[in-house]
N, C-alpha and C positions, 0 to 999 in steps of 0.2 A: 503494499499500500504506499510505502514511502516513495517509491519510484513514481507511482501514479500521481501523488500530490506534487512531486517535483517537476515532472514532465507535462502535467496538465493537458492530457490528450482530449480530443473531442469526444471519444468514446473509449470504453475499456471492457474487456471480457474477463470476468472474475470467476475462477473455478475453485469453489470451496475455500476461498481465501480468508474467510473469517471463522472457519470451523474451530480454531484454537483460541478464540477470544470470547469474552463474555458478551451477553446480549447488549449490555449498555455501551461497551466499547465498540461493538459492531455498529450500533445505531449512530454513535458519534462519527464513525468513519464514513458511513453512508451519507450522513447529513453534510459533512465537509464536501463530499463528491458532488452532491446536489448544489451546494453553494458555489462550487467551482464550475458548474454547468458541464459536468462530465456525464455523458449518457452511459449507463451501466447495463451490461448483459451479464447476468449472474447465473452461475451453475451452482445449485445448492439444494439441500433437502430440508432446510430450516424454514418453517412457516413464519418465523419471527422476521424474516427479510421481506415478506410480502408488503409490509407497510411502506417500504422504500421503493416499490415498483408499481407500475400502472398496468402492465400486461404480464401474462405468463405463458410459456410454451412448455407443454409436457409431451415428451417423446416416450412412447411405450416400449421401445426396443424391438418392435416387430414391423416397423415401417409406418405406423400410424402416429399421428400427433394431434394435439389440441392446443389452439392458440386463442386466448380470450383475455378480455379486459378484467382485471381484478376488481370485484365489488362485493357487497354484502351477501350476494347469492352464489359466489364462487365456491365450488366444491373444494374442501380442504384435503390436501394430501401432503405427505412428507412428515417430518418429525418436528 
């Protein structure tokens, strides 16, 4: 994440990058990315990250996928 903040890219793909930090630290890092206008594509199993995103893409491993806007009616999956 330090490189991300230093280089300030237009977008970034994050693959389980916050799995080793607490939810509050994770939230602070995503808040900083939003303030820096960095668009994030996140690979994660944590539902706690949903509040930092507007859409989700779920790939089932068999060639099918689901792409939806995250809202109050979105089916929850993950941990």
